C-alpha angles and dihedrals in degrees: 000000000000091000092052089049091049091052090050090051091049092048090048092049091050090049090050092049090050089048091050090051090049091049092049091048091049090045092053090048094047093045089070093044098109090052091047090050090054093045094047094045110113117234118203110223094171122030114219115219129191115257097245091055090051092050091049090052091050092049093049091050090048091050090052096047102039097074092048092049092048090049092049091047092051091048092050094046090049090050092048090049091048090051091047091052090047089050091051090047092051091047090051091048090048091050090048092050091046089051091050092047093048093045095046097064090046093048091045091050092046090045091047089047090051090043091047091049091047092047092046091048090046093049091046092050094044090050095045106036139327101231130152090257093061094051088048091054091048090050090050090050091050091047090049090051091049091048092050091050091047090050091053092049091049092047090052091048091050092050091049092049092049090052091049092049093051090048091051091049090052091049090049091050089047093051091046091050091049091057 
């Protein structure tokens, strides 16, 4: 019986040694457990959202931005219209000035021709004879010169009034567009 007891003790000692080895192996594995928890912890780099939540966020962002965009578009279109009206105004003014410049040399030449004719006729009549016909021709020449000058003044006034009326029409359109 002693031999059977000795074999039981040996078997028990071998089991204890195996248990000690298992405990030391588990201890070495569990010792590193906090670091393993940190290493194995999942980190979300990108958060996944459900599609309805994403759509709601897009719609709310769109609702916030749309009035600002509409306001900026209206401001820019008003500014573009204002610049277009200014461009038209400047073109009309340029055309008016070109018309005045082109008509002035002609009117000056026609007035100087009339004045030259009147002066020549006056000089010829004064040199030849001083009859009632010559004073009548000189008076006609003076009247013609006055009429030409009056025509030029009226033409200038008409051009100025046309320019003013177009500017007032633009201002009226601008005020109607602003409302």
